[in-house]
C-alpha angles and dihedrals in degrees: 000000000000113000093237091057091051088050092051093048090051092049091052092047095050097044097045105033103029099047105065093133093048093051092045090054091043091055092049098043094044089046093229094304097167096196093049091047090049092050090047092051094047093045095048093045089053090049093048091050092048091049097048096040088056086070092048099122136116114278090009109064101063097049091045094049092047092052092046093050097046093045091048095048093049092044092049091054095056096038095047095040102041104016092238126153115225104224131149095280092049088053090049089054090051092049093049099044124108131234096261094050093046090049091065090059100038094071132164090260091051091051091049089049091052092047095049102039100025112028097043094054089043091053089051091051091049098049100039113104106232116210109214126198124219111284099257093045089046091056092047094050092046091052091048087060101036099049097051089045091054089050091051090048091052095046092048090053094047093048091068101014095138093053094045096046093048093051094044089055093046096043109035092174093060102092092032085077093057103120129245096355100071097035092051092045088050091050091051091050091048095052092044088053091047091055091052091051095056095088099041114137116207113242121214120254132192097000087157091063118131138156112256126180141136096257116098116240109276094019098092136052120257113269117232125186124185115202112200111199105205124211124225095334112150121205092224090074097045113112088208088066096050103277109156095229124077098248092143105042094141100041088049088066094051126086096251140140116231116200103209101187105058125137130199129238093230142357098243135054095243089062105030101048098054090039092053091057096038126101087226118090121226094269093053099034125112132163091244092052091050092052091047098050134059114244143212097293090052093051090050088053091051087056090056095254116143106239129186138169125216113191130201095162135060096303141288096283090235094303092116099038092122102038136061110288130185120196101207094179088069093058094083088207102181091216091067110007137078133153094010095304132093135208113248091249085087088071091060098039097084098030098102092051091049093049092048091063096047112113100162142029111311143173123202122190118207113195109202132210083212115154099346109162163261088023096057090149090065093057098075137043123245095266090064095057091112098139110059150222089036126186107260097188142070088223100090093188088068091057134064119240089249094056091047090054091046091056091046092050092048088056089051089050089056092049087053088056094047093050091048090052090052090051093048092047091051092045091054089061092059096117094062107018138047104219145187140177126210118190122190127163117226094225141331134251141239115229100190100302108150089355094299126132133180117001144272100100113156106271096236091070103016113136120247090252088070099042105034105086137178120254120190129183128191125177128183117238089245093056092047089054098043094045097040091231115152110215091197089060091053091047090053089058097042092115095053116116110265135165145181085282088077097057099076095050097036095054089051089049094048091050088045094238116162119204138141091249095060113097110206090201089067095042108100090201097052097091096036100068126109137165117015096015106028 
């Protein structure tokens, strides 16, 4: 077979069979305009042929086609099955995942999909005997194909330019689902960015930080705050925010403040977790900036506050690089762990012992496994299977939407229990410690709304289910008194718009740390102090 014919066959295969999501969206956005859809198909086919034929050269064509096919087949699976868009941050999530998490996505059905739609075409590409022309003739023939294809592509675009431009502006996610063009461009951008980040040197932040309050040294109890970083909990399914189901029966009985209007910094852990602890707000945040700047836990350390990180997820995303970190998910404790993952009870198991040895101000971060999908059913023990039947599979197409939601809500119910245990454990230390708990989820989750599942949608058009997150605050009576913070004042402002941007400055405020990098305008406690620290 001539190399150009193999290139054309591959282009047809990729555009027609590996772009189900793109064509579904095209049909919806173009409202069934047959002529526009025809022009779009002809133009893109011409562009695909021009692109692939440009690699039609000896020793080049087969490796390129194999990579294109395998990348397209894998991308099609996740886009068609979960409605995700494979951008740079989605690739970062994939690169930073662990074996257990990846195992929930690399299922038997996925492997069969890769064998049928990926391996068989790859075997054909490998065994076909390509007939190559002499180099100059090869270039001439390639150009005779590429140049007319580019002309066809341009004419097809111009024929319905108004329609295409309007829909691209209205639906920015449309061409991000074009497979494998956007995913491979995103991958290239990600790895280029990675190479630039290799030589980043962390710059100091908040070295002037110190604890300042009106209580003489030795005349107040140590302050201890536990920050629970939630995983994939969406506010829409929190009973505290008005959800009809009892997903927060235990927290509802505690004296807490629930901030109902909180938005996340990102839609994936690799973005949200470092952003939560960064001095940069969402609009100014970037991964490179986070790597190059110390964060909240560093500033707390500069103030002399003991700070630790306990992880039951896929890591701290470089937030805790310079403090003591314990990866509990690696313990394989048979009481809580199986298959490389652990129930969140492991976060509470050693909490009393840790608190008993605290003799000064301290902050402990607990990073939950929470509601990480798609294996929601593995996130809670049997006694928390309240909402049944619950989906007991990572293959969502074998479950009904109702059972998927049931499993998700059961996992939230378990988080409610874990948070309540943290509160009760802190409350029991009231005679010797002034304590608080802050819970914020890193991002939300889609459960089938508009065909979307899981999370990681680009923020500019991510649905509210992925960006509206729960935020819970509990403070012991002793802390309220020693800090002068009025809980009633906070409760009165519980509906005010907040975000991950507030965490950095509010934790410093709660621990009464003064530093030039703290912004009182983003400290939720700043205007709710009276008495000793007004």
